[in-house]
MINUBA-794358 format. One line per field, with one value per residue (C-alpha): residue number from 0; residue in three letters; x, y, z. Coordinates in Angstrom, 2 decimals, padded with zeros to 5 digits, always signed. Layout:
# residues N
pos = [NUM, ...] .
code = [ALA, ...] .
c1 = [X, ...] .
c2 = [Y, ...] .
c3 = [Z, ...] .
//
This chain:
# residues 358
pos = [0, 1, 2, 3, 4, 5, 6, 7, 8, 9, 10, 11, 12, 13, 14, 15, 16, 17, 18, 19, 20, 21, 22, 23, 24, 25, 26, 27, 28, 29, 30, 31, 32, 33, 34, 35, 36, 37, 38, 39, 40, 41, 42, 43, 44, 45, 46, 47, 48, 49, 50, 51, 52, 53, 54, 55, 56, 57, 58, 59, 60, 61, 62, 63, 64, 65, 66, 67, 68, 69, 70, 71, 72, 73, 74, 75, 76, 77, 78, 79, 80, 81, 82, 83, 84, 85, 86, 87, 88, 89, 90, 91, 92, 93, 94, 95, 96, 97, 98, 99, 100, 101, 102, 103, 104, 105, 106, 107, 108, 109, 110, 111, 112, 113, 114, 115, 116, 117, 118, 119, 120, 121, 122, 123, 124, 125, 126, 127, 128, 129, 130, 131, 132, 133, 134, 135, 136, 137, 138, 139, 140, 141, 142, 143, 144, 145, 146, 147, 148, 149, 150, 151, 152, 153, 154, 155, 156, 157, 158, 159, 160, 161, 162, 163, 164, 165, 166, 167, 168, 169, 170, 171, 172, 173, 174, 175, 176, 177, 178, 179, 180, 181, 182, 183, 184, 185, 186, 187, 188, 189, 190, 191, 192, 193, 194, 195, 196, 197, 198, 199, 200, 201, 202, 203, 204, 205, 206, 207, 208, 209, 210, 211, 212, 213, 214, 215, 216, 217, 218, 219, 220, 221, 222, 223, 224, 225, 226, 227, 228, 229, 230, 231, 232, 233, 234, 235, 236, 237, 238, 239, 240, 241, 242, 243, 244, 245, 246, 247, 248, 249, 250, 251, 252, 253, 254, 255, 256, 257, 258, 259, 260, 261, 262, 263, 264, 265, 266, 267, 268, 269, 270, 271, 272, 273, 274, 275, 276, 277, 278, 279, 280, 281, 282, 283, 284, 285, 286, 287, 288, 289, 290, 291, 292, 293, 294, 295, 296, 297, 298, 299, 300, 301, 302, 303, 304, 305, 306, 307, 308, 309, 310, 311, 312, 313, 314, 315, 316, 317, 318, 319, 320, 321, 322, 323, 324, 325, 326, 327, 328, 329, 330, 331, 332, 333, 334, 335, 336, 337, 338, 339, 340, 341, 342, 343, 344, 345, 346, 347, 348, 349, 350, 351, 352, 353, 354, 355, 356, 357] .
code = [MET, ARG, VAL, CYS, VAL, ALA, TYR, ARG, VAL, GLY, GLU, PRO, LEU, VAL, VAL, GLU, ASP, LEU, PRO, VAL, PRO, ALA, LEU, GLY, PRO, ARG, ASP, VAL, LEU, VAL, ARG, VAL, THR, ALA, SER, GLY, ILE, CYS, HIS, THR, ASP, LEU, ASN, VAL, LEU, GLU, GLY, ARG, SER, ALA, LEU, PRO, LEU, PRO, ILE, VAL, PRO, GLY, HIS, GLU, GLY, CYS, GLY, ILE, VAL, GLU, GLU, VAL, GLY, SER, GLU, VAL, ARG, ARG, THR, ARG, VAL, GLY, ASP, ARG, VAL, LEU, ALA, SER, VAL, ALA, PRO, ALA, CYS, GLY, ALA, CYS, TRP, TRP, CYS, LEU, ASN, GLY, VAL, SER, THR, HIS, CYS, GLU, LEU, ASN, PRO, VAL, VAL, LYS, ALA, ALA, PRO, ARG, PHE, GLU, LEU, ALA, ASP, GLY, ARG, TRP, ALA, GLY, ALA, VAL, CYS, GLY, CYS, GLY, THR, PHE, ALA, ASP, ALA, MET, VAL, VAL, HIS, GLU, ALA, SER, VAL, VAL, PRO, VAL, GLU, THR, SER, LEU, PRO, ASP, GLU, GLN, LEU, ALA, LEU, LEU, GLY, CYS, GLY, VAL, THR, THR, GLY, LEU, GLY, ALA, ALA, LEU, ASN, THR, ALA, GLU, VAL, ARG, PRO, GLY, SER, SER, VAL, ALA, VAL, ILE, GLY, CYS, GLY, GLY, VAL, GLY, GLN, SER, VAL, VAL, GLN, GLY, ALA, ARG, ILE, ALA, GLY, ALA, ALA, THR, ILE, VAL, ALA, ILE, ASP, PRO, VAL, ALA, GLY, ARG, ARG, GLU, ALA, CYS, LEU, ARG, VAL, GLY, ALA, THR, HIS, ALA, ILE, ASP, PRO, GLY, ALA, SER, ASP, VAL, LEU, ALA, GLU, VAL, ARG, GLY, LEU, THR, GLY, GLY, ARG, GLY, ALA, ASP, TYR, THR, PHE, GLU, VAL, VAL, GLY, ARG, PRO, GLU, LEU, MET, VAL, GLN, ALA, PHE, ASP, LEU, ALA, ARG, PRO, ALA, GLY, THR, VAL, THR, PHE, VAL, GLY, MET, PRO, ALA, VAL, GLY, ASP, THR, LEU, THR, LEU, PRO, ALA, ILE, PRO, ALA, VAL, PHE, SER, GLY, LYS, ARG, ILE, ALA, GLY, SER, VAL, VAL, GLY, GLY, ALA, GLN, ILE, LEU, ARG, ASP, PHE, PRO, ARG, TYR, VAL, ARG, LEU, ALA, GLU, SER, GLY, LEU, LEU, ASP, LEU, SER, ALA, MET, VAL, SER, HIS, ARG, ILE, SER, LEU, ALA, GLU, ILE, ASN, ASP, GLY, ILE, ASP, ALA, MET, THR, ARG, GLY, GLU, GLY, VAL, ARG, THR, VAL, VAL, VAL] .
c1 = [-008.95, -008.91, -005.54, -004.59, -002.23, -000.17, +000.10, +001.37, +003.04, +000.61, -002.52, -004.91, -004.50, -006.68, -008.59, -009.13, -009.66, -006.49, -005.58, -004.10, -000.35, +001.19, +003.52, +007.18, +008.78, +009.68, +006.63, +003.72, +000.15, -001.16, -004.75, -004.21, -006.26, -004.84, -002.33, -001.00, -000.43, +003.20, +005.13, +007.30, +004.18, +003.53, +007.08, +006.42, +003.13, +004.71, +007.67, +010.19, +011.29, +013.44, +010.84, +009.37, +005.65, +003.25, +003.54, +001.31, +002.01, +001.67, +004.27, +003.07, +000.66, -000.43, -002.60, -003.25, -001.23, -003.47, -000.92, +002.82, +005.36, +006.98, +010.22, +008.77, +009.93, +009.34, +005.54, +002.57, -001.07, -003.17, -000.33, -000.88, +002.08, +003.61, +004.95, +008.33, +009.58, +012.92, +013.35, +015.61, +016.66, +018.36, +021.29, +023.39, +026.43, +024.31, +021.65, +024.22, +026.09, +023.18, +022.39, +019.54, +018.17, +020.88, +019.97, +021.36, +017.82, +016.83, +017.35, +015.84, +012.75, +012.00, +012.39, +010.22, +007.22, +004.13, +000.89, -000.15, -002.10, -005.01, -002.85, -000.31, +002.29, +003.59, +003.67, +006.08, +005.21, +006.60, +009.26, +008.31, +004.95, +002.04, -000.34, -002.86, -004.66, -006.96, -003.96, -000.26, +002.37, +005.67, +008.95, +008.96, +011.88, +009.45, +007.07, +007.35, +004.72, +003.42, +001.08, -000.80, -004.28, -003.41, -006.01, -005.00, -005.09, -002.44, -000.35, +000.06, +001.91, +004.82, +005.61, +007.31, +006.47, +006.52, +009.50, +011.39, +010.81, +011.06, +014.20, +015.81, +015.69, +016.42, +018.73, +020.40, +020.83, +020.71, +019.05, +020.15, +018.10, +018.00, +019.03, +017.51, +015.94, +014.64, +012.45, +011.83, +008.67, +005.88, +003.84, +003.61, +007.34, +008.19, +005.64, +007.26, +010.66, +009.09, +007.73, +011.09, +012.83, +010.29, +010.73, +014.51, +014.09, +014.87, +014.10, +013.47, +011.72, +010.98, +008.52, +008.92, +006.18, +004.08, +000.85, -000.77, -002.56, +000.67, +002.41, -000.49, -000.40, +003.30, +002.64, +000.11, +002.59, +005.71, +006.99, +007.70, +007.69, +006.37, +007.56, +005.80, +008.69, +006.58, +006.13, +009.41, +013.17, +013.66, +017.39, +016.93, +014.01, +015.89, +019.00, +016.86, +015.50, +018.93, +021.07, +022.25, +024.06, +021.67, +020.02, +021.93, +020.05, +018.32, +016.19, +015.12, +011.99, +010.80, +013.43, +014.26, +017.90, +017.31, +015.75, +018.63, +020.94, +018.66, +018.92, +022.71, +022.52, +020.19, +022.55, +025.04, +028.79, +029.52, +025.77, +024.10, +022.25, +020.02, +018.51, +015.27, +013.15, +013.11, +014.66, +013.75, +015.95, +018.67, +018.57, +021.96, +022.95, +025.57, +027.02, +029.67, +032.94, +034.67, +031.69, +031.05, +034.56, +035.35, +031.94, +032.46, +028.82, +027.98, +025.83, +023.91, +021.47, +018.72, +017.42, +014.07, +015.21, +018.14, +015.56, +016.39, +012.82, +013.08, +014.12, +012.38, +008.87, +008.13, +009.89, +007.80, +004.62, +005.46, +006.04, +002.60, +000.93, +002.50, +001.24, +004.72, +004.19, +000.89, -000.20, -003.83, -002.72, -001.17, -004.38, -006.19, -008.26, -009.70, -010.77, -011.74, -009.63, -012.13, -011.32, -007.56, -007.24, -009.06, -006.52, -003.61, -005.10, -005.40, -001.75, -000.76, -002.61, -000.86, -004.05, -003.77, -000.98, -001.66, -004.46, -005.04, -006.85, -008.86] .
c2 = [+030.43, +028.50, +028.31, +026.68, +028.96, +028.11, +031.35, +030.12, +027.00, +024.57, +026.27, +024.88, +025.88, +028.75, +028.07, +031.39, +032.92, +034.43, +035.81, +033.43, +034.14, +035.91, +033.88, +034.60, +033.71, +030.17, +029.55, +027.18, +027.50, +024.05, +023.28, +020.83, +017.63, +015.65, +016.12, +013.77, +014.94, +014.24, +014.24, +017.04, +019.23, +018.11, +019.10, +022.60, +022.93, +021.70, +024.09, +021.29, +022.83, +025.86, +027.14, +030.52, +031.12, +032.15, +029.42, +027.25, +023.55, +020.68, +019.38, +015.88, +016.53, +016.34, +018.43, +019.94, +022.80, +025.82, +028.49, +028.72, +031.55, +032.94, +030.95, +027.59, +024.66, +021.55, +021.51, +023.07, +023.89, +020.76, +018.53, +016.32, +016.89, +015.60, +018.15, +017.36, +017.93, +018.94, +020.82, +019.52, +021.92, +019.14, +021.38, +022.28, +020.31, +018.40, +017.36, +016.32, +014.22, +012.16, +014.10, +016.34, +016.35, +018.99, +021.01, +024.53, +025.91, +024.37, +027.43, +029.85, +027.78, +026.82, +030.34, +032.12, +034.04, +032.68, +033.77, +037.35, +037.34, +039.56, +041.59, +042.42, +039.90, +037.17, +033.47, +030.95, +027.38, +024.19, +022.83, +025.56, +023.88, +024.63, +021.88, +022.57, +024.94, +024.89, +025.85, +026.49, +028.45, +026.61, +026.86, +024.56, +022.64, +021.42, +019.61, +016.60, +015.83, +012.25, +010.21, +007.59, +006.36, +006.14, +007.98, +011.34, +010.13, +007.50, +009.52, +012.38, +010.14, +009.78, +013.46, +012.76, +009.85, +006.93, +008.24, +008.88, +005.38, +003.46, +005.34, +004.81, +001.06, +001.06, +004.08, +004.91, +001.52, -000.52, -003.49, -006.80, -009.92, -012.46, -009.93, -009.05, -005.66, -003.96, -000.85, +001.33, +003.39, +002.11, +005.12, +006.06, +006.39, +003.28, +001.23, +002.47, +001.29, -002.13, -002.18, -001.09, -003.90, -006.38, -005.11, -005.41, -009.08, -009.00, -012.34, -011.09, -007.76, -006.77, -003.94, -002.25, +000.09, +000.52, +000.95, -002.40, -001.13, +000.03, -003.27, -005.11, -002.82, -003.60, -007.32, -006.93, -005.23, -007.30, -007.44, -010.98, -010.16, -007.36, -006.29, -004.18, -002.30, -001.82, -005.55, -007.07, -006.77, -005.44, -006.17, -009.76, -010.29, -008.97, -010.96, -014.04, -013.59, -013.03, -015.88, -013.82, -011.32, -008.39, -007.14, -006.52, -003.23, -001.09, +002.03, +004.67, +006.37, +008.43, +011.10, +010.50, +010.28, +007.35, +005.36, +006.27, +004.70, +001.67, +001.35, +001.35, -001.35, -003.54, -003.66, -006.50, -005.77, -004.28, -003.75, -000.61, +001.88, +004.39, +007.44, +008.50, +010.24, +014.02, +015.01, +018.23, +021.28, +021.12, +017.34, +015.70, +012.13, +010.43, +007.03, +005.03, +005.84, +002.45, +000.44, +003.15, +002.61, -001.05, -002.53, -001.45, -000.36, +002.02, +004.97, +006.93, +009.80, +009.52, +012.79, +012.18, +008.61, +009.74, +010.38, +011.85, +012.99, +013.27, +009.61, +008.18, +009.66, +007.93, +004.78, +004.60, +005.28, +002.23, +000.13, +001.12, +000.48, -002.99, -003.86, -004.26, -001.08, -001.01, +002.61, +001.82, +000.23, +003.54, +005.57, +005.11, +008.33, +010.70, +014.18, +017.53, +020.68, +022.01, +019.02, +019.61, +020.05, +016.76, +015.07, +016.62, +015.52, +011.95, +011.94, +013.32, +010.40, +007.93, +006.83, +005.04, +005.19, +008.25, +010.79, +012.38, +015.65, +015.22] .
c3 = [-025.53, -022.25, -020.51, -017.17, -015.26, -012.18, -010.20, -006.83, -005.49, -003.90, -005.25, -007.89, -011.50, -012.67, -015.89, -017.66, -021.09, -022.53, -025.96, -028.51, -028.44, -031.43, -033.63, -034.19, -037.55, -036.42, -034.24, -034.78, -033.47, -032.48, -031.48, -028.61, -028.92, -025.99, -023.18, -020.55, -016.97, -016.10, -012.82, -014.20, -014.15, -010.59, -009.61, -010.94, -009.06, -005.81, -006.05, -006.62, -009.91, -010.72, -013.19, -012.18, -011.73, -013.19, -015.80, -017.97, -017.30, -019.74, -022.17, -023.15, -025.98, -029.57, -031.83, -035.25, -036.75, -037.40, -038.30, -038.95, -038.85, -041.98, -041.56, -040.46, -042.58, -040.43, -040.53, -042.27, -041.57, -041.13, -039.93, -036.90, -034.60, -031.40, -028.94, -027.45, -023.93, -025.50, -028.79, -031.55, -034.28, -036.24, -037.23, -034.14, -032.90, -030.37, -032.86, -035.44, -032.87, -031.59, -028.41, -029.53, -025.98, -025.40, -028.51, -028.30, -028.62, -025.26, -023.02, -025.53, -026.32, -022.72, -021.32, -023.90, -022.49, -024.23, -022.56, -021.75, -018.50, -017.55, -015.15, -017.86, -016.79, -019.08, -018.29, -019.70, -020.62, -019.12, -021.48, -023.94, -024.65, -022.29, -023.39, -020.59, -022.95, -025.95, -028.10, -027.73, -029.63, -029.78, -031.65, -034.67, -033.10, -030.42, -032.77, -035.05, -037.73, -037.56, -039.73, -037.74, -036.87, -033.15, -031.03, -029.61, -026.01, -026.81, -029.23, -026.74, -024.28, -026.69, -026.15, -022.83, -020.52, -022.93, -024.87, -021.63, -020.26, -023.51, -024.51, -021.09, -021.76, -025.49, -025.93, -022.61, -020.94, -024.18, -022.47, -024.00, -024.78, -021.95, -019.30, -015.92, -015.19, -012.02, -012.25, -009.20, -009.67, -011.92, -012.97, -016.62, -017.17, -015.16, -017.06, -020.27, -019.00, -018.41, -021.95, -023.33, -021.46, -022.81, -026.37, -025.94, -024.94, -021.21, -019.55, -015.99, -015.42, -011.82, -011.14, -007.73, -006.50, -003.31, -005.31, -006.09, -009.18, -010.74, -010.03, -011.62, -014.66, -015.13, -014.96, -017.76, -020.10, -019.56, -015.99, -014.86, -011.15, -008.93, -005.47, -002.84, -001.16, +001.96, +002.45, +001.23, +001.45, -002.08, -002.26, -001.10, -003.48, -006.52, -005.71, -005.25, -008.76, -010.31, -009.00, -006.03, -008.27, -008.61, -011.78, -014.99, -015.42, -012.80, -013.29, -010.76, -012.12, -009.15, -008.61, -004.94, -003.87, -001.48, -004.32, -006.61, -004.01, -003.93, -007.71, -007.35, -004.68, -006.74, -009.73, -010.02, -010.21, -013.66, -014.12, -015.47, -013.25, -015.06, -013.36, -015.04, -012.38, -011.90, -008.53, -006.75, -007.12, -004.47, -004.01, -003.59, -004.36, -002.18, -003.05, -001.14, -002.92, -002.87, -004.20, -006.77, -008.13, -007.57, -008.35, -011.94, -012.17, -014.99, -013.90, -016.52, -016.37, -018.95, -020.40, -022.13, -022.68, -024.83, -027.53, -030.90, -031.53, -035.31, -035.38, -032.32, -032.46, -035.79, -034.57, -031.40, -033.38, -035.51, -032.39, -031.11, -034.44, -034.59, -031.10, -029.61, -027.57, -025.67, -025.27, -024.43, -021.15, -020.13, -020.21, -016.91, -016.75, -019.35, -018.29, -019.80, -019.49, -016.95, -014.73, -014.78, -011.01, -010.41, -012.67, -010.81, -007.48, -008.80, -009.79, -006.39, -004.78, -007.08, -008.80, -012.12, -014.64, -016.81, -016.79, -020.19, -020.88, -024.09] .
//
C-alpha cells in the first residue's frame, strides 16, 4: 500500500509502497478514505515536535474497517470510523472522570511502531494514526464508529481540527450566550473555535488573522468582526468592541508564545484565556506576575478541545447534520495522496482553511 514517510526534517514526504502492518489483538485495520492536513503534522515535518523520525504523518482521518484483532470489541469489519488524535479506552481513571484526552493508553498507543520500512527500520505514526496512507493500523481506542451521510472529506475533519476548536469553545472555555470572544489564528482550528462560539450564543466574535481569506471565511461562519493584526492595534480594536473591558473569552490558536501573551492581554479582568495552538518543543511562556494574579483571569490549556471522543464525535456529527456546524466551509482544497507535498506546501504558505486528501 502507499504510505507517506517523513525521513528527515525539512524534506518532502516520500510516497512509497510498504507492507500492510500486522494486527495486534486490539488493533484495527482501516482503509483511509479521507485525511485532513493539520498544523500538528507540519510541526513534525519542521522539527518543532519531539516525535522522532522516520514517521508517518496524518492523524485527522476517517475510513472503513477492513480487519480487526482477536480482542477488539469497539468496532467490527465494515464500520465507518473516525480516527482520533487521542485514544480513549473508556475504562481507565482518566476516561471515567471526564478527561479521556489523558487516557492511560496515550503513551503506549502513540509510541507504537507501525510501518516496516524498506531498509528494515520501523516508523511510528503521528498520534498513533498515520492517515497519510492508503490504510492504517491503529489501536481500537483510537477509533469511534459513526453512522452518518456526511461526506468523507468533511467527516475526517472531526478527527482533530474541528473537535479541537469546537471543544475549546464548548468544553474548555464554556462560552456563554451573549458573551464576547476573540480568536487569534483563523485556520481550520480557529474557524472551528469561531463556530463553537457562535453555537454557544456569543454576541461578539472577533477573528484575528493576517490572512484576508481566513478572516473572510470566519465572517461567513459566525464571526461578527475581523481584524488584520498587521494593519490595526489589536488590543485597542478588541477593547473598542467590548465596552473598553476586553473580551470575556480569548483563544490563542497558533502556538506562539507572543500570541499567547496577546490572548492574555485581550481578555477582560476575570475573563477566560484558552490556549489551543501547538507550541514548538522548548518554547516558554512568560506572563507578568502581578496581572496574572490580580486580574483574576482564568487560564486554561485545551487538549483536543477537552473532547471525550466517545461522547463528542457523535455529538459533533449531529451538529453538522443539523446545519449548526458548517463543515463544508472548512474544506478549501482537495488533493490525492500523490499530491501530499503540494498540500503541505499550501498549508505552509497559509493558503485556505483545510486541505483534505481524498
